[in-house]
N, C-alpha and C positions, 0 to 999 in steps of 0.2 A: 504494500500500500504506500503510495506517495503522499507524504504530508505536505500541506501548504506551508511555505516558509513564513515564519512569524514576522510581523511588522513591516515587511517590504511593501512598497507601493507597486502593484502589478499592473500590467497593461490591460486596458479595457476591452481587448479583443477577445471574442469567444470562439472564433473559428480561425483556422490557419489556412490562408489562401495565397495563391501565387499571383503577383502583379507583373504583367508583361507589357513591354512597350507596344502601344497600339500600331505604331508605324512599321513594326517588324513584319517582314513578308514570310518568314519561316517560324514555325513553333519552336525551333531550336536556337533562334537568335533573338537579339533584343535584350532589354534589361529585365532581369528577373529579381524579385525580392520576396523572401518569405517573411511574413509578418508573424512574430511570436505570439502565442497565446499564453494565458496564465498557466496552463498545463505544461507548455514548453519551458517556461521560466522555472517551474518547479523541478523539472527534470535536471536542470543545470544547478539549482540551488541546493545548498547543504541542508537547510531546513532545521538547524539546531539553534536553540536559545542559548544565550550566554549563561554560564553557571554562576551561582552566588559566589562573590569574591573575585570573579574574573576581571582582569584589567581590560577595559574596552578602548580600542584605538579607532580613531576616525581619520580618514584621509579623503580628499575629494579632487576631482579633476575631469579631464576629457577621456583619457586613456584611449586615444584614437590610434588605429592601426596597432593594436596591442603587440608590444615587442619586448625584447629582453631587458630594456631599460625599465619598463613598467614592472616586469617580473621581479627584478632585483630590488626595486623600491618597495614593492609590496611585501617581499620576503623580509626586508629589513624592518619595515613597519610592524609586521606581525611579531617579529622577535622582541618588540618593545612591550608586548602585552600578551593577552590570551585570546582575545576575540577581535577580529578586524572587520570594520564596516567601511565600505567604499561608497562615497557619494558621487554619482555620475551626473554631470551637468547636461541640460537639454541642448539640442543642436543650436538654437538661437543664442544661448548664453555662450557656448563654445565659440561661435562665430564672432561674438562681441569681443572676446578677449584674445582670440587668435587671428581673426580677420581672414582675408583671402577666401579660399574655398573650403575652409575647415568648418566642421569636421569632415574627414573623408568618409568615415563610417557613420551611419546614422545611430541614433540612441539605442535602437533595438539591437543592432549588431554589437555595439560597444558593451551593452549589458551582458549579453551572452558570452562575450570574450572575457570579461572580468570575472563573471561567475564561474567560468571554467578554470580559473586559477585556484590552485589548492590552498593558497594562503588566505583566501578571502572567505569570510563566514557569511557576510550579508552585504547586499547592495541597496542603496537608497536611490531609486530611479527618479531622475529629475530633481536632484538635490539643489537647494538654493545656493547661489554663488557665494554669498556670505554665510559663514558658519554662525548660525544664530543661537541664542540662549535656549530657545524652544527646542531646537534640534538636539543640542547637547543634553538637555534635561530629559528629553523623551527617550533617547538611546543610552542615557547614563554614561556619557563619554568621559573617560578619564584623561585622555591625551589626544591632541590633534597634531598631525605631522604634515609637512609639505616638503617637496623636493627642493633642489637648489635652482630650479628654473625661476625666472622672474615672475612676480605676482602683480597682475593688473588690478587696479582699484575698481571698485564696483561703480555702477552707473552714477551714483550720487557722490562719487569721489571718496567714499569711505574704504577703510582697510577691511577686506573680506575676512581677515583673521583677528579682528579687533576683540571679539568676545573671548575666544580661547586665550589670547594674549593677556586680556584683563584678568582672567582666572589663573594665569600662570601655568597653563597646560599646553602651550604651543611650543613646537620645536621644529627647526629645519633639519631634515634628514638627508645625509649624503648616501646615495645608493651605491656609490662606487662605480657607476656606469654612466657614461656620457651620451649614450644613444638617446635620440629624440625622434619624435614623429617627423619633424621638419627635415632631419638628416636623411630619413628614409625616403621622403618625398623628393628631396634634392637628388638622391642617388637614382631614383626611378627616372626622373626627368633627364638627368645626365646620360644614363644608359640609353634612354629612348632617343635622345638627340644624336648620340654616337651611332646608334643603329641606323637612324635615318641618313646620317652623313655617309656611312659605309655603303648603304644601298644606293644613295645618289651617285657616289663615285663609281660603283659597280655598274649602274645603269648607263652612265656616260661612256664607260669603256665598252659596254655591249653595243651601244648605239654607234660608236666610232668604228668598232669591228664590223658591224653590219654594213655601215656605209662604205667601208673599204672593200668589203666583199662584193657589194653591188657595183661599185666602181670598176673593180677588176673584171667582173662578169660582163659589164657593158663594153669595156675595152676589148675583151676577148671576142665578143660578138662582132664588134666593128672590124677587128682584124680578120675574122672568118669571112665577113661580107666582102672585104677587099680581095681576099684570096679567091673567092668564088666569082668576083667581078660583078657583084650585085651593087 
């Protein structure tokens, strides 16, 4: 029997369906997206309450394109206590403080990625950007950690970690890993551009070789015509 995970805010979808790009001409092409249901979330969730006396740790972020940097950070955070709660920001909030086209993965995908991490006990879906007193009291948070990446102020100009700092429970945590989502995106773009440049150079060589072949054939035909007196 799969138990419903405690306290987590679950998605309001009751069915799992596939969304496909309407412009796709083939059922095997186009953009596909599986929207998670509460049952799908439960399958990924640990579903265990913190025990009495457990030290509860809270971290929050985008955790976009879940990578080894995230994994090392969460492992270090979990080592600071007994029960790790991860707050995941919504797509608009992530776009506010990261800009560009972030997040790459939508909230649904990011939730499942984080839940699959063995160090995570629970996820707050759509967590507020600022860590509020209500959130800390509700989850009985003992400590709040953030990595060494820069912290953008909230829309009102306030420090999103003001409350945990006021309580003296905030700490910056060094994961020992400098991998970031931005570095992965830069690597993908760099490799893509290199691939395109190689293909472009290859295409130019192929066109030049084809033109040379056609020119040689044309010259040979002219010589044959002269020999035949045509």
